[in-house]
C-alpha positions as CSV (number, residue, x, y, z in Angstrom):
1,X,-133.0,191.5,-20.7
2,X,-129.1,192.1,-20.3
3,X,-126.3,190.2,-20.9
4,X,-126.1,188.3,-17.2
5,X,-129.8,187.7,-17.3
6,X,-129.4,186.5,-21.1
7,X,-126.9,183.9,-19.8
8,X,-128.8,182.8,-17.1
9,X,-132.1,182.3,-19.4
10,X,-130.3,180.3,-21.5
11,X,-130.1,182.6,-24.3
12,X,-128.9,181.7,-27.9
13,X,-125.4,182.5,-29.1
14,X,-126.8,185.4,-31.5
15,X,-128.2,187.8,-28.2
16,X,-125.3,187.0,-26.2
17,X,-123.4,188.6,-28.9
18,X,-125.8,191.4,-29.4
19,X,-126.4,192.5,-26.0
20,X,-123.9,194.6,-24.6
21,X,-121.0,194.0,-22.2
22,X,-122.0,196.1,-18.6
23,X,-119.3,198.4,-17.7
24,X,-118.9,197.0,-14.3
25,X,-119.6,194.1,-12.4
26,X,-119.9,192.5,-9.1
27,X,-117.0,190.6,-7.7
28,X,-115.3,189.5,-4.7
29,X,-112.1,191.7,-4.3
30,X,-109.3,193.1,-1.9
31,X,-108.7,196.8,-1.6
32,X,-104.8,198.2,-1.8
33,X,-105.8,200.9,0.8
34,X,-106.5,197.7,3.1
35,X,-103.0,196.2,2.8
36,X,-101.6,196.9,6.0
37,X,-104.9,196.0,8.0
38,X,-103.3,192.9,9.7
39,X,-100.0,194.3,10.3
40,X,-98.9,193.5,13.5
41,X,-94.9,191.9,14.9
42,X,-93.6,189.4,12.2
43,X,-92.4,185.9,12.8
44,X,-88.5,186.4,11.9
45,X,-88.2,182.8,11.3
46,X,-91.5,182.4,8.8
47,X,-91.4,186.3,7.9
48,X,-95.7,186.3,8.7
49,X,-97.4,188.4,10.7
50,X,-98.3,187.1,14.3
51,X,-100.8,188.3,17.6
52,X,-104.1,188.7,15.4
53,X,-106.4,187.1,13.9
54,X,-106.2,187.7,9.8
55,X,-110.4,187.5,9.7
56,X,-110.7,186.9,5.9
57,X,-114.1,188.5,6.2
58,X,-112.7,191.7,7.0
59,X,-110.8,192.0,4.3
60,X,-112.8,190.5,1.3
61,X,-115.3,192.8,-0.2
62,X,-118.0,192.0,-2.8
63,X,-119.0,195.2,-5.0
64,X,-119.2,196.6,-8.2
65,X,-115.7,196.9,-10.0
66,X,-114.9,198.3,-13.7
67,X,-114.9,195.4,-16.9
68,X,-111.7,195.3,-18.6
69,X,-111.3,195.1,-22.1
70,X,-110.4,192.2,-24.0
71,X,-106.9,191.4,-25.2
72,X,-107.1,189.3,-28.6
73,X,-106.0,186.0,-26.7
74,X,-108.6,186.7,-24.1
75,X,-112.5,185.1,-23.5
76,X,-114.8,186.8,-21.1
77,X,-116.7,184.4,-19.3
78,X,-119.8,184.8,-17.7
79,X,-119.1,182.9,-14.3
80,X,-122.2,180.4,-13.2
81,X,-120.0,179.5,-10.3
82,X,-116.3,179.4,-8.5
83,X,-114.7,177.9,-5.7
84,X,-112.5,178.8,-2.9
85,X,-108.6,178.0,-3.0
86,X,-106.3,178.5,-0.2
87,X,-104.6,181.2,-2.2
88,X,-107.6,183.0,-1.9
89,X,-107.3,183.0,2.0
90,X,-103.7,183.8,1.1
91,X,-104.4,187.3,-1.1
92,X,-107.0,188.0,1.8
93,X,-105.0,188.2,4.5
94,X,-102.0,190.0,2.4
95,X,-99.4,187.1,3.2
96,X,-96.9,186.1,2.1
97,X,-96.8,189.2,0.3
98,X,-99.9,191.6,-1.1
99,X,-101.0,190.1,-4.0
100,X,-100.8,194.0,-5.5
101,X,-97.3,193.3,-6.0
102,X,-98.1,190.7,-8.8
103,X,-100.5,193.3,-10.1
104,X,-97.9,195.7,-10.3
105,X,-95.3,193.7,-11.7
106,X,-98.1,192.3,-14.3
107,X,-98.9,196.1,-14.6
108,X,-95.6,196.9,-16.4
109,X,-96.7,195.2,-19.5
110,X,-100.5,194.9,-19.1
111,X,-101.4,197.9,-17.0
112,X,-105.0,196.6,-16.9
113,X,-104.2,194.6,-14.2
114,X,-102.9,197.3,-11.7
115,X,-105.6,198.6,-10.2
116,X,-106.6,199.4,-6.7
117,X,-109.0,196.5,-6.2
118,X,-108.1,192.7,-6.6
119,X,-110.4,190.4,-8.2
120,X,-109.9,187.0,-6.8
121,X,-110.6,183.5,-7.8
122,X,-108.5,180.9,-9.8
123,X,-111.4,178.2,-10.2
124,X,-114.6,179.1,-12.5
125,X,-117.4,177.3,-14.8
126,X,-119.7,179.4,-17.0
127,X,-120.7,180.5,-20.0
128,X,-118.2,182.3,-23.0
129,X,-119.9,185.7,-24.1
130,X,-117.4,187.3,-25.7
131,X,-114.0,186.6,-27.5
132,X,-110.8,188.1,-28.7
133,X,-110.0,188.6,-32.2
134,X,-107.2,185.8,-32.0
135,X,-109.0,183.4,-30.5
136,X,-110.3,180.2,-32.9
137,X,-111.5,177.6,-30.6
138,X,-114.3,179.0,-28.4
139,X,-117.4,181.1,-29.3
140,X,-120.1,182.7,-27.4
141,X,-122.5,180.2,-25.8
142,X,-119.9,177.5,-25.1
143,X,-120.0,175.7,-21.6
144,X,-116.7,176.1,-20.2
145,X,-114.8,175.0,-17.1
146,X,-111.1,177.0,-16.4
147,X,-107.5,176.0,-15.6
148,X,-105.6,178.5,-13.5
149,X,-102.4,178.4,-15.2
150,X,-102.0,181.9,-17.3
151,X,-99.1,181.4,-19.4
152,X,-97.3,183.7,-21.9
153,X,-97.4,181.2,-25.0
154,X,-94.8,183.2,-26.7
155,X,-92.1,182.0,-24.6
156,X,-90.6,179.0,-26.4
157,X,-90.7,177.0,-23.2
158,X,-94.1,177.2,-22.8
159,X,-94.2,174.8,-26.0
160,X,-92.5,172.3,-23.9
161,X,-94.1,172.8,-20.1
162,X,-96.4,176.1,-19.8
163,X,-95.3,175.6,-16.0
164,X,-91.9,176.5,-16.7
165,X,-92.8,179.6,-18.5
166,X,-90.8,182.4,-17.0
167,X,-93.6,184.4,-17.0
168,X,-96.2,182.0,-15.4
169,X,-99.0,183.2,-13.4
170,X,-101.9,182.0,-10.8
171,X,-104.7,183.3,-12.4
172,X,-107.2,185.3,-9.8
173,X,-103.9,184.9,-7.5
174,X,-101.2,186.9,-9.6
175,X,-103.3,188.0,-12.2
176,X,-106.7,190.3,-11.8
177,X,-110.0,189.6,-12.8
178,X,-110.5,186.0,-11.4
179,X,-113.3,183.6,-10.9
180,X,-115.1,185.2,-7.8
181,X,-117.1,187.4,-9.8
182,X,-120.3,187.7,-12.3
183,X,-117.9,187.9,-15.2
184,X,-113.9,186.8,-15.8
185,X,-111.4,187.2,-18.2
186,X,-109.1,184.5,-19.0
187,X,-106.6,183.3,-21.8
188,X,-108.2,181.3,-24.5
189,X,-105.4,178.6,-23.1
190,X,-107.2,177.9,-19.5
191,X,-110.3,176.9,-21.4
192,X,-112.3,173.5,-21.3
193,X,-115.3,172.0,-22.1
194,X,-117.2,172.0,-18.9
195,X,-118.2,168.1,-17.7
196,X,-121.7,167.8,-19.1
197,X,-123.1,165.5,-16.0
198,X,-122.1,167.9,-13.5
199,X,-123.9,171.2,-12.2
200,X,-122.0,174.7,-12.4
201,X,-121.0,174.3,-8.6
202,X,-119.5,170.9,-9.0
203,X,-117.7,171.8,-12.3
204,X,-116.3,174.8,-10.7
205,X,-114.4,173.3,-7.7
206,X,-112.4,170.9,-9.7
207,X,-109.6,171.9,-11.8
208,X,-107.3,173.9,-9.6
209,X,-107.0,171.0,-7.5
210,X,-107.2,168.4,-10.0
211,X,-105.3,168.9,-12.3
212,X,-102.4,169.9,-9.2
213,X,-102.8,166.6,-7.8
214,X,-102.9,164.9,-11.2
215,X,-99.4,166.3,-12.5
216,X,-98.0,165.7,-8.8
217,X,-98.8,161.9,-8.6
218,X,-99.5,160.7,-12.3
219,X,-97.5,163.5,-15.1
220,X,-94.5,162.7,-16.1
221,X,-92.8,165.5,-14.4
222,X,-94.0,164.3,-11.1
223,X,-93.7,161.4,-9.4
224,X,-94.9,159.1,-11.9
225,X,-97.1,156.4,-9.8
226,X,-96.7,152.9,-11.0
227,X,-99.4,150.5,-10.2
228,X,-99.0,148.9,-6.5
229,X,-97.0,152.1,-5.3
230,X,-98.0,153.1,-1.9
231,X,-98.6,156.4,-1.5
232,X,-98.7,158.5,1.7
233,X,-101.4,161.5,1.5
234,X,-101.3,164.5,3.8
235,X,-104.6,166.2,4.1
236,X,-106.3,163.1,2.5
237,X,-109.8,164.7,2.5
238,X,-109.2,168.6,1.7
239,X,-109.1,170.4,-2.0
240,X,-106.0,168.1,-3.0
241,X,-105.9,165.3,-0.9
242,X,-109.4,164.3,-2.5
243,X,-108.5,164.3,-5.8
244,X,-105.1,162.6,-5.0
245,X,-106.9,159.6,-3.1
246,X,-109.3,159.4,-6.2
247,X,-106.2,159.3,-8.8
248,X,-104.0,157.1,-6.8
249,X,-106.7,154.4,-6.7
250,X,-107.5,154.9,-10.4
251,X,-104.0,154.6,-11.2
252,X,-103.6,151.2,-9.1
253,X,-101.7,152.3,-6.3
254,X,-102.5,152.1,-2.5
255,X,-103.0,155.2,-0.7
256,X,-102.6,156.1,2.9
257,X,-104.7,158.7,3.9
258,X,-103.6,161.3,6.8
259,X,-106.7,163.1,8.6
260,X,-107.0,165.2,11.4
261,X,-110.2,163.4,12.6
262,X,-112.0,160.4,13.1
263,X,-115.3,161.8,11.1
264,X,-112.5,162.5,8.2
265,X,-111.5,159.3,8.8
266,X,-114.6,157.6,7.9
267,X,-115.3,160.1,4.7
268,X,-111.8,158.7,3.6
269,X,-113.2,155.3,3.9
270,X,-116.2,155.9,2.2
271,X,-114.1,157.1,-0.6
272,X,-112.7,153.7,-0.8
273,X,-109.1,154.5,1.2
274,X,-108.9,151.3,3.6
275,X,-105.6,152.6,5.0
276,X,-106.5,155.4,7.2
277,X,-104.0,157.6,10.0
278,X,-105.3,160.2,12.3
279,X,-102.7,162.5,13.0
280,X,-104.2,163.9,16.0
281,X,-102.7,160.7,17.6
282,X,-99.6,162.1,16.8
283,X,-97.9,164.9,19.7
284,X,-95.0,166.6,17.5
285,X,-94.4,165.5,13.6
286,X,-91.2,167.8,14.1
287,X,-89.7,165.2,16.6
288,X,-88.3,162.4,15.0
289,X,-89.9,159.9,17.5
290,X,-92.9,160.9,16.0
291,X,-91.7,160.1,12.3
292,X,-90.7,156.6,13.5
293,X,-94.0,156.1,15.0
294,X,-95.7,157.0,11.6
295,X,-93.6,155.2,9.4
296,X,-94.5,152.3,11.9
297,X,-98.2,153.1,11.2
298,X,-97.8,152.8,7.7
299,X,-95.7,149.6,7.7
300,X,-98.5,148.1,10.0
301,X,-101.5,149.2,7.6
302,X,-99.8,148.1,4.4
303,X,-96.4,146.1,5.4
304,X,-94.4,148.6,3.6
305,X,-92.7,152.3,3.7
306,X,-94.6,154.7,0.8
307,X,-92.8,155.0,-2.0
308,X,-94.3,158.6,-2.6
309,X,-95.2,161.1,-0.1
310,X,-98.0,163.9,-1.7
311,X,-96.9,166.9,0.5
312,X,-98.4,170.4,0.5
313,X,-98.5,170.9,4.5
314,X,-94.6,172.0,4.2
315,X,-93.6,173.2,7.7
316,X,-95.7,171.0,10.2
317,X,-94.9,167.5,8.3
318,X,-92.0,167.9,6.1
319,X,-89.6,166.5,8.0
320,X,-91.9,163.4,8.9
321,X,-92.5,162.9,5.1
322,X,-88.5,162.9,4.2
323,X,-88.1,160.2,6.9
324,X,-91.0,157.8,5.9
325,X,-90.5,157.7,2.1
326,X,-89.1,154.6,1.4
327,X,-85.6,154.2,0.4
328,X,-85.2,155.4,-3.1
329,X,-89.0,157.0,-2.9
330,X,-90.0,160.4,-3.4
331,X,-91.8,163.4,-1.7
332,X,-93.4,165.3,-4.1
333,X,-94.6,168.8,-2.8
334,X,-96.4,171.1,-4.2
335,X,-97.2,174.1,-1.5
336,X,-96.3,174.7,2.4
337,X,-99.9,175.4,4.4
338,X,-98.2,175.6,7.5
339,X,-95.1,177.5,6.7
340,X,-92.5,177.6,3.8
341,X,-89.6,177.4,6.4
342,X,-89.1,173.5,6.0
343,X,-86.8,171.5,8.3
344,X,-85.3,168.0,7.9
345,X,-82.8,165.4,8.7
346,X,-80.9,165.0,5.3
347,X,-79.3,161.9,6.0
348,X,-82.5,160.6,5.8
349,X,-82.5,162.2,2.1
350,X,-79.0,161.6,0.6
351,X,-77.8,158.2,2.5
352,X,-81.0,156.5,1.2
353,X,-81.4,158.1,-2.0
354,X,-84.6,159.8,-1.9
355,X,-85.4,162.7,-4.0
356,X,-87.6,165.8,-3.3
357,X,-89.8,166.6,-6.4
358,X,-91.1,170.5,-6.7
359,X,-94.4,170.9,-8.5
360,X,-96.5,173.6,-9.1
361,X,-100.2,173.6,-10.7
362,X,-100.6,172.0,-13.8
363,X,-99.8,173.0,-17.5
364,X,-102.9,172.7,-20.0
365,X,-102.5,169.5,-21.6
366,X,-102.7,168.2,-17.7
367,X,-105.5,170.2,-16.8
368,X,-107.3,168.7,-20.5
369,X,-105.9,165.1,-19.2
370,X,-107.8,165.6,-15.9
371,X,-110.8,167.2,-16.9
372,X,-111.1,164.1,-19.6
373,X,-111.2,162.0,-16.6
374,X,-114.1,164.4,-14.5
375,X,-116.1,163.9,-17.7
376,X,-115.9,160.5,-18.2
377,X,-117.0,160.1,-14.3
378,X,-113.6,158.6,-13.3
379,X,-112.9,161.1,-10.8
380,X,-115.6,163.1,-8.9
381,X,-116.1,166.2,-7.3
382,X,-115.1,167.2,-3.9
383,X,-117.4,169.6,-3.0
384,X,-118.6,169.8,0.2
385,X,-120.2,173.2,0.8
386,X,-121.7,176.0,-1.1
387,X,-122.0,179.7,-0.9
388,X,-123.5,183.0,-2.6
389,X,-121.1,185.3,-4.3
390,X,-122.5,187.7,-1.4
391,X,-120.9,185.6,1.5
392,X,-117.4,185.2,-0.4
393,X,-116.0,186.3,2.8
394,X,-117.6,183.5,5.1
395,X,-116.5,181.0,2.2
396,X,-113.1,181.8,2.5
397,X,-113.4,182.1,6.0
398,X,-114.4,178.2,6.5
399,X,-111.0,177.3,4.5
400,X,-109.1,179.5,6.5
401,X,-110.4,178.4,9.8
402,X,-110.6,174.5,8.3
403,X,-114.0,174.5,8.8
404,X,-114.6,172.4,5.7
405,X,-113.7,169.4,3.8
406,X,-113.2,168.8,-0.2
407,X,-113.8,172.1,-1.6
408,X,-116.3,175.3,-1.0
409,X,-118.2,176.3,-3.7
410,X,-119.3,179.9,-4.5
411,X,-122.4,180.4,-6.6
412,X,-122.1,183.8,-9.1
413,X,-124.6,184.2,-11.8
414,X,-126.5,180.4,-11.2
415,X,-129.7,181.3,-9.3
416,X,-129.3,178.4,-7.6
417,X,-127.6,174.7,-6.7
418,X,-127.8,171.7,-9.1
419,X,-128.2,174.0,-12.2
420,X,-126.4,173.3,-15.6
421,X,-126.5,169.5,-15.8
422,X,-126.8,168.5,-19.1
423,X,-125.9,164.6,-19.1
424,X,-128.3,162.8,-16.9
425,X,-127.8,159.6,-18.2
426,X,-124.0,159.4,-17.1
427,X,-125.0,161.0,-13.8
428,X,-127.2,158.7,-13.1
429,X,-124.9,155.8,-13.9
430,X,-122.3,157.3,-11.5
431,X,-124.9,157.9,-8.9
432,X,-125.9,160.8,-6.5
433,X,-124.3,159.0,-3.6
434,X,-120.7,159.1,-5.1
435,X,-121.0,162.4,-6.7
436,X,-122.5,164.3,-3.1
437,X,-120.0,162.2,-1.0
438,X,-118.3,165.3,0.3
439,X,-121.6,166.9,0.9
440,X,-122.7,164.6,3.4
441,X,-119.5,164.9,5.5
442,X,-120.1,166.8,8.6
443,X,-118.5,170.2,8.9
444,X,-115.6,171.1,11.6
445,X,-116.8,173.1,14.3
């Protein structure tokens, strides 16, 4: 029996420690030699290529890659399941810049990462099989989930907030050896205990998006939502938005979810979000006429302007977000999936004393706090579809073309779905209907 087989069989820690670590392992990766494969013309406004379908199925490969050595503060995790995030799509499109630039920079201090292959993936759930010499709190056999922040703990400011560390990196995006693989290398300060009532794929899909949404809305460095706050959430049934809606409701806020179809609107209502806006009814959200219509619709639904706007779509919606936020309100943003070059009317910002809050990922404590909510059954997975690792390209393509809701999961070593549940009593109390809500949602055509 090899190490991977032993993990799947539930072997005890002493057997995992006895078995050899394989010299290579299966992983989903992009290749340095293919960086220019989608190159065409460049849009001078956004800096991105135009004129071709950058189909990530062509660039995202699954095959054997070399097993790295562990640093003293690192852990080797046998990955049972992982998930697709939009940074996987960016990596496979080689946009906005090829991620090999990140690996080359990291390689100046840690040459292990600067390879011709980049193993992707910023989420994972699995079993610890090896620990570095300096790791104290984790041991072989521990069931874990991974946070996405790869932080230099020797930077003094990391003791205040790891997201301010100068060498902060997104694991599996700005580092190598990510979660879309049978094994992954993580820092010990990325690990948290796996929620016991969730399956491997349910546990693997949460932390990057749930913790990002937590920092944006709840954390002291974000919008600091209070009871009764009206929160407008773009992409409310997406990976980020699905967790954002839950956190707003849990915290006594009033979510107003924006979706792109009636079907997604029904899913949002099933989550308990009473107020839904279908953005397909707006012709041009870059036009102030539609900003005014959007603001009027929010007021019709809840009687006032939103105190917080939850932003991650960027160029297409940012002007509208700044406009509709109430006087003294805040737009909190963590990304720009529709483009980084934002345009908005600054008069609506300064004259009405609004704020724009930049938010990126989540620190270790914030990951711990949201993982606790998940473990208590207060926040639920938004997993909608699951693919085997050999079909990682198809999984990423579903996210690239928006043919999904919530999160898309990927099975690595787990031989099937619905495995890994330990606390069946909590699962029964929560109910399969709530835990599998996004799985019943129809996929986009």
